[in-house]
C-alpha positions as CSV (number, residue, x, y, z in Angstrom):
1,X,12.8,-8.1,-26.5
2,X,9.8,-10.2,-25.7
3,X,8.4,-10.6,-22.2
4,X,9.3,-14.3,-22.2
5,X,12.9,-13.5,-23.0
6,X,13.1,-10.9,-20.3
7,X,11.6,-13.3,-17.7
8,X,14.0,-16.0,-18.9
9,X,17.0,-13.7,-18.4
10,X,15.9,-12.7,-14.9
11,X,15.2,-16.3,-13.9
12,X,18.6,-17.3,-15.3
13,X,20.2,-14.6,-13.2
14,X,18.4,-15.9,-10.1
15,X,19.6,-19.5,-10.8
16,X,23.2,-18.6,-11.5
17,X,23.4,-16.3,-8.4
18,X,21.7,-18.8,-6.1
19,X,23.7,-21.8,-7.3
20,X,26.9,-20.2,-6.1
21,X,25.5,-19.1,-2.7
22,X,23.0,-21.7,-1.6
23,X,25.7,-23.6,0.2
24,X,25.6,-21.1,3.0
25,X,23.5,-21.8,6.1
26,X,20.2,-20.1,5.4
27,X,18.5,-17.8,7.9
28,X,14.7,-17.7,7.7
29,X,13.2,-14.2,8.4
30,X,9.4,-14.3,8.0
31,X,7.4,-11.1,7.9
32,X,3.6,-11.0,7.9
33,X,0.9,-8.4,8.3
34,X,-2.9,-8.4,8.0
35,X,-5.9,-6.2,8.2
36,X,-9.6,-6.7,8.7
37,X,-12.0,-3.8,9.0
38,X,-15.7,-3.1,8.6
39,X,-17.6,0.1,7.9
40,X,-19.6,2.1,5.4
41,X,-19.0,4.4,2.4
42,X,-20.9,7.5,1.3
43,X,-21.0,8.6,-2.2
44,X,-22.8,11.9,-3.3
45,X,-25.4,11.6,-0.6
46,X,-26.0,7.9,-0.8
47,X,-24.6,5.3,1.6
48,X,-23.8,1.6,1.4
49,X,-24.7,-1.2,3.7
50,X,-22.0,-2.2,6.2
51,X,-19.1,-3.8,4.3
52,X,-15.5,-4.6,4.9
53,X,-11.9,-4.6,3.8
54,X,-9.4,-7.4,4.3
55,X,-5.7,-7.7,3.4
56,X,-2.8,-10.0,4.1
57,X,0.9,-9.9,3.1
58,X,3.4,-12.7,3.8
59,X,7.1,-12.4,3.1
60,X,9.0,-15.6,3.9
61,X,12.4,-14.1,3.3
62,X,15.6,-16.2,3.4
63,X,19.1,-14.8,4.0
64,X,21.8,-17.1,2.7
65,X,24.6,-14.8,3.6
66,X,25.4,-11.2,4.3
67,X,25.5,-10.6,0.5
68,X,22.6,-12.7,-0.8
69,X,18.9,-12.9,0.1
70,X,15.7,-14.2,-1.5
71,X,12.5,-12.3,-0.7
72,X,9.3,-14.0,-1.9
73,X,6.1,-12.0,-1.3
74,X,2.5,-13.2,-1.4
75,X,-0.4,-10.7,-0.9
76,X,-4.1,-10.4,-1.2
77,X,-6.2,-7.3,-0.7
78,X,-10.0,-7.1,-0.8
79,X,-11.5,-3.5,-0.9
80,X,-15.2,-3.7,-0.1
81,X,-15.9,0.0,-0.3
82,X,-16.6,2.0,-3.4
83,X,-13.7,3.5,-5.3
84,X,-12.9,5.4,-8.5
85,X,-10.0,4.2,-10.6
86,X,-8.5,5.4,-13.9
87,X,-8.1,2.4,-16.3
88,X,-9.0,3.7,-19.8
89,X,-9.7,7.4,-20.5
90,X,-11.1,8.6,-17.1
91,X,-12.3,7.5,-13.7
92,X,-14.6,4.5,-13.5
93,X,-16.6,3.7,-10.3
94,X,-16.4,0.2,-8.8
95,X,-18.5,-1.4,-6.0
96,X,-15.5,-3.5,-4.8
97,X,-12.2,-4.8,-5.9
98,X,-9.9,-7.8,-5.1
99,X,-6.2,-7.7,-5.8
100,X,-3.8,-10.7,-5.5
101,X,-0.1,-11.0,-6.3
102,X,3.1,-13.1,-5.9
103,X,6.6,-11.9,-6.5
104,X,10.2,-13.0,-5.9
105,X,13.2,-10.6,-5.3
106,X,16.9,-11.5,-5.1
107,X,19.2,-9.0,-3.3
108,X,22.9,-9.5,-4.1
109,X,25.7,-7.6,-2.4
110,X,28.6,-6.8,-4.7
111,X,31.1,-5.8,-2.0
112,X,30.2,-3.4,0.8
113,X,28.8,-0.6,-1.3
114,X,27.1,-2.0,-4.4
115,X,23.9,-4.0,-4.5
116,X,21.9,-5.5,-7.4
117,X,18.2,-6.4,-7.0
118,X,16.3,-8.6,-9.4
119,X,12.6,-9.3,-9.3
120,X,9.8,-11.1,-11.1
121,X,6.1,-11.1,-10.3
122,X,2.5,-11.7,-11.3
123,X,-0.5,-9.8,-10.1
124,X,-4.2,-9.8,-11.0
125,X,-7.0,-7.5,-10.0
126,X,-10.8,-8.1,-10.3
127,X,-13.4,-5.3,-10.3
128,X,-17.1,-5.4,-9.7
129,X,-19.2,-2.4,-10.8
130,X,-22.3,-3.8,-9.2
131,X,-22.8,-6.2,-6.3
132,X,-24.6,-8.8,-8.4
133,X,-21.6,-9.2,-10.8
134,X,-19.5,-12.4,-10.7
135,X,-15.8,-12.2,-9.9
136,X,-13.3,-12.7,-12.8
137,X,-15.8,-11.5,-15.4
138,X,-15.4,-7.7,-15.0
139,X,-14.8,-5.6,-18.1
140,X,-11.7,-4.0,-16.5
141,X,-10.2,-7.0,-14.8
142,X,-6.5,-7.0,-15.5
143,X,-3.3,-9.1,-15.1
144,X,0.3,-7.9,-14.8
145,X,3.4,-9.9,-15.5
146,X,6.6,-8.1,-14.7
147,X,10.3,-8.4,-14.2
148,X,13.2,-6.1,-13.7
149,X,16.5,-5.2,-12.0
150,X,18.0,-2.3,-10.0
151,X,21.6,-1.4,-9.3
152,X,22.2,0.6,-6.1
153,X,25.3,2.3,-4.6
154,X,25.4,3.3,-1.0
155,X,27.6,5.7,0.9
156,X,27.3,4.7,4.5
157,X,23.8,3.9,5.8
158,X,21.9,7.0,4.7
159,X,23.1,8.0,1.2
160,X,22.2,6.0,-1.8
161,X,21.8,6.2,-5.6
162,X,19.9,3.6,-7.6
163,X,19.0,3.0,-11.2
164,X,16.5,0.5,-12.4
165,X,14.7,-1.0,-15.4
166,X,11.4,-2.9,-15.3
167,X,9.3,-4.5,-18.0
168,X,5.6,-5.3,-17.5
169,X,2.9,-6.8,-19.7
170,X,-0.5,-5.5,-18.8
171,X,-3.4,-7.6,-20.0
172,X,-7.2,-7.0,-19.9
173,X,-8.6,-10.5,-20.7
174,X,-12.3,-9.5,-20.7
175,X,-12.2,-6.1,-22.4
176,X,-14.3,-5.9,-25.5
177,X,-15.4,-2.6,-27.0
178,X,-18.8,-1.1,-27.8
179,X,-18.9,-2.7,-31.2
180,X,-19.2,-6.0,-29.5
181,X,-21.9,-4.7,-27.1
182,X,-20.0,-4.7,-23.8
183,X,-18.9,-1.1,-23.3
184,X,-20.7,2.2,-22.9
185,X,-17.8,4.1,-24.4
186,X,-18.3,5.5,-27.9
187,X,-14.6,6.1,-28.4
188,X,-13.7,4.8,-31.9
189,X,-10.1,4.1,-30.8
190,X,-11.4,1.4,-28.4
191,X,-12.9,-0.7,-31.2
192,X,-12.0,-4.3,-30.9
193,X,-10.9,-6.8,-28.3
194,X,-7.9,-6.4,-25.9
195,X,-7.3,-2.8,-27.0
196,X,-6.1,-1.8,-23.5
197,X,-3.3,-4.5,-23.4
198,X,0.1,-2.8,-23.3
199,X,3.8,-3.4,-22.9
200,X,5.3,-1.1,-20.3
201,X,9.0,-0.2,-20.0
202,X,10.1,1.7,-16.9
203,X,13.4,3.4,-16.4
204,X,13.9,4.8,-12.9
205,X,16.5,6.8,-10.9
206,X,16.4,7.7,-7.2
207,X,18.6,9.4,-4.8
208,X,18.4,9.6,-1.0
209,X,20.4,11.7,1.4
210,X,20.3,13.4,4.9
211,X,19.7,17.1,4.8
212,X,19.8,20.1,7.1
213,X,17.6,20.4,10.2
214,X,17.7,16.6,10.7
215,X,15.6,16.0,7.6
216,X,16.0,13.2,5.1
217,X,15.4,13.9,1.4
218,X,14.8,11.8,-1.6
219,X,14.4,12.6,-5.3
220,X,13.2,10.1,-7.9
221,X,12.5,10.3,-11.6
222,X,11.1,7.8,-14.1
223,X,10.6,7.5,-17.9
224,X,8.1,5.0,-19.1
225,X,7.4,4.3,-22.8
226,X,4.2,2.2,-23.3
227,X,3.2,0.2,-26.4
228,X,-0.4,-1.0,-27.0
229,X,-0.5,-4.4,-28.6
230,X,-4.0,-4.2,-30.2
231,X,-5.0,-0.5,-30.2
232,X,-4.4,1.5,-33.4
233,X,-4.4,5.2,-34.0
234,X,-7.7,6.8,-35.0
235,X,-7.7,9.8,-37.5
236,X,-10.0,12.7,-38.4
237,X,-12.3,10.5,-40.6
238,X,-12.9,8.1,-37.7
239,X,-11.0,5.3,-39.4
240,X,-8.3,3.3,-37.7
241,X,-4.8,3.3,-39.2
242,X,-2.2,0.5,-39.1
243,X,-0.1,2.5,-36.6
244,X,-0.2,1.3,-33.0
245,X,-0.8,3.6,-30.1
246,X,2.3,4.6,-28.1
247,X,2.4,6.6,-24.9
248,X,5.3,8.1,-22.9
249,X,4.8,8.7,-19.2
250,X,7.4,10.8,-17.4
251,X,7.6,12.1,-13.8
252,X,9.6,13.4,-10.8
253,X,9.0,13.2,-7.1
254,X,10.7,15.1,-4.3
255,X,10.1,14.1,-0.6
256,X,11.2,15.5,2.7
257,X,11.0,13.4,5.9
258,X,11.7,14.3,9.5
259,X,11.1,12.8,13.0
260,X,10.5,15.1,15.9
261,X,11.2,13.3,19.2
262,X,9.5,14.9,22.3
263,X,10.1,12.9,25.5
264,X,7.8,9.8,25.1
265,X,6.2,11.2,21.9
266,X,7.4,11.2,18.3
267,X,6.0,13.1,15.4
268,X,6.9,11.5,12.0
269,X,6.3,13.9,9.1
270,X,6.6,13.6,5.3
271,X,5.9,16.2,2.6
272,X,6.1,15.5,-1.1
273,X,5.7,17.2,-4.4
274,X,5.4,15.4,-7.8
275,X,5.0,16.3,-11.4
276,X,4.0,13.9,-14.2
277,X,3.3,14.2,-17.9
278,X,1.7,12.0,-20.5
279,X,2.4,12.1,-24.2
280,X,0.5,10.0,-26.7
281,X,0.1,9.6,-30.4
282,X,-3.5,8.6,-29.9
283,X,-6.4,10.8,-30.9
284,X,-10.1,10.5,-30.0
285,X,-13.2,10.1,-32.2
286,X,-16.6,10.2,-30.5
287,X,-18.9,8.2,-32.8
288,X,-22.1,9.5,-31.2
289,X,-21.2,13.1,-31.7
290,X,-19.0,12.7,-34.8
291,X,-16.4,14.7,-33.0
292,X,-12.6,14.3,-33.5
293,X,-10.1,15.5,-30.8
294,X,-6.4,15.3,-31.6
295,X,-3.8,14.5,-28.9
296,X,-6.7,13.5,-26.6
297,X,-4.7,11.7,-23.8
298,X,-1.8,14.1,-23.2
299,X,-1.8,15.9,-19.9
300,X,0.3,17.6,-17.2
301,X,-0.3,16.9,-13.5
302,X,1.1,18.3,-10.3
303,X,0.5,16.8,-6.8
304,X,1.3,17.7,-3.2
305,X,1.1,15.2,-0.3
306,X,1.5,15.6,3.5
307,X,1.5,12.7,6.0
308,X,1.9,13.0,9.8
309,X,2.0,10.2,12.4
310,X,2.0,11.0,16.1
311,X,3.3,8.1,18.2
312,X,2.8,8.3,21.9
313,X,2.2,6.2,25.0
314,X,4.3,4.5,27.7
315,X,5.8,2.0,25.3
316,X,7.6,3.5,22.4
317,X,8.2,0.0,20.8
318,X,4.4,-0.4,20.6
319,X,2.8,3.1,20.9
320,X,-0.6,4.5,20.1
321,X,-0.7,6.1,16.7
322,X,-2.7,9.0,15.3
323,X,-2.4,9.4,11.5
324,X,-3.2,12.4,9.3
325,X,-2.8,12.6,5.6
326,X,-3.7,15.0,2.8
327,X,-3.2,14.8,-1.0
328,X,-4.0,17.3,-3.7
329,X,-3.5,16.9,-7.4
330,X,-4.3,19.1,-10.4
331,X,-4.4,17.6,-13.9
332,X,-4.7,19.7,-17.1
333,X,-5.2,18.1,-20.4
334,X,-3.4,19.7,-23.3
335,X,-6.0,19.2,-26.0
336,X,-9.0,17.3,-24.5
337,X,-12.0,19.6,-24.6
338,X,-14.9,19.5,-22.2
339,X,-18.5,18.4,-22.8
340,X,-21.7,19.8,-21.4
341,X,-24.4,17.6,-19.7
342,X,-26.0,17.0,-23.1
343,X,-22.7,15.7,-24.5
344,X,-22.1,18.7,-26.7
345,X,-18.4,19.7,-27.0
346,X,-17.0,23.1,-26.0
347,X,-13.7,24.8,-26.6
348,X,-12.4,24.9,-23.0
349,X,-9.7,22.4,-22.1
350,X,-10.5,19.7,-19.5
351,X,-9.0,20.1,-16.0
352,X,-9.5,18.0,-12.9
353,X,-8.7,18.7,-9.2
354,X,-8.7,15.7,-6.8
355,X,-8.3,15.9,-3.0
356,X,-8.1,13.3,-0.3
357,X,-8.1,13.5,3.5
358,X,-7.3,10.5,5.7
359,X,-7.5,10.2,9.5
360,X,-6.6,7.2,11.6
361,X,-6.1,6.0,15.1
362,X,-4.7,2.7,16.4
363,X,-4.2,1.2,19.8
364,X,-1.9,-1.7,20.6
365,X,-3.7,-4.7,22.2
366,X,-0.5,-6.7,22.2
367,X,2.9,-6.8,20.6
368,X,1.4,-7.9,17.3
369,X,-2.2,-6.9,17.4
370,X,-3.8,-3.4,17.1
371,X,-7.3,-2.1,17.0
372,X,-7.6,0.6,14.3
373,X,-10.2,3.0,13.1
374,X,-9.9,5.1,10.0
375,X,-11.9,7.7,8.0
376,X,-11.3,9.0,4.5
377,X,-12.8,11.9,2.5
378,X,-12.4,12.5,-1.2
379,X,-13.4,15.1,-3.7
380,X,-13.1,15.3,-7.5
381,X,-13.9,18.4,-9.3
382,X,-13.8,19.1,-13.0
383,X,-15.1,21.6,-15.6
384,X,-16.5,18.6,-17.6
385,X,-20.2,18.0,-17.1
386,X,-20.8,14.9,-19.3
387,X,-20.3,11.7,-17.2
388,X,-22.0,8.9,-19.1
389,X,-18.7,7.0,-19.6
390,X,-16.5,8.4,-16.8
391,X,-16.9,10.2,-13.5
392,X,-15.3,13.6,-13.1
393,X,-17.3,15.3,-10.3
394,X,-18.1,13.5,-7.0
395,X,-17.6,13.4,-3.3
396,X,-17.1,10.2,-1.3
397,X,-16.3,9.3,2.3
398,X,-15.8,6.1,4.3
399,X,-15.1,5.0,7.8
400,X,-13.7,1.7,8.9
401,X,-13.1,-0.1,12.3
402,X,-11.0,-3.2,12.6
403,X,-7.8,-4.9,13.6
404,X,-4.3,-5.1,12.2
405,X,-1.6,-7.8,12.7
406,X,2.2,-7.4,12.3
407,X,4.8,-10.1,12.8
């Protein structure tokens, strides 16, 4: 089914549902939050000039009845510190990014226990690899059009089971490969224009329930086939076949949460473990080394995350907050072999370990405003030494000081 047909079906569902319910007296429930901060980033011994981050989200939700609500969302997020993001075959470094999106969700109550949620949205993200680049001309700038639905059943307030399906069309309007002179990547499979564009199907299932020792637990799983619209499979000879690239992304996440109340202090804790795997029919042909690697993009990845928030002070409705978070991930490629600094290929399989540590403190200036300071430290370590196209080994850090607003 085409994206247009899926969007049309979702919009039709919105219209038919709303037409029967809009007679009710609507209740306007606006929610807004914003962030502005300034600071510096450090990357492998170098530091930036003072820069900043800014973000804003506005949700003008409307409740038409106890069983029907419309939730529009508008958001923008400028990240002015250097980041590494995986968009093609590895991590690419960017000077700054700007992310904008709009979406609409309908929540329908089907009795007291069943709920159906429908959503459509559009989002675009711009990347600048250097400060002198213009916005909206980045090689990896992308757009996402998406729509989907979720069916949820609840047992009381704390136990729920939900199943969903989402469809997305991911488009890179500026991406053109090496053969057109715009990319430093020698991968033969990326020859042509718009070869990163893909159709993404996402089937999801999640379960949430209270557990022993006053803990809450959740378990989620997803299955995501992905079809590339303009990228074809490369073979041993370096030639491209008529077959299109297809990936299958699969994963599970288990999370435990608990709140520890201690007089006027609360410790909010969360621990998670996730596993993800990627299967792909795409191979890799390095034109500069005339090297062919089959099953190049398939990998297995495990990750552990811990987050703690200490809320304290005289006013629990607006407390001071101390945040601490740590994430660790280990990715092992099944067939991708490493390269030395001179680009020569070895027999050892590529592996990557990434770690991130985040610290934060915020102090309430009023009911809605807070002053906030954060620091973040990241490490990426790999047995791969060739980093002309992608970054595998680096250390980065940043600190930010600013204000947040919640309404």
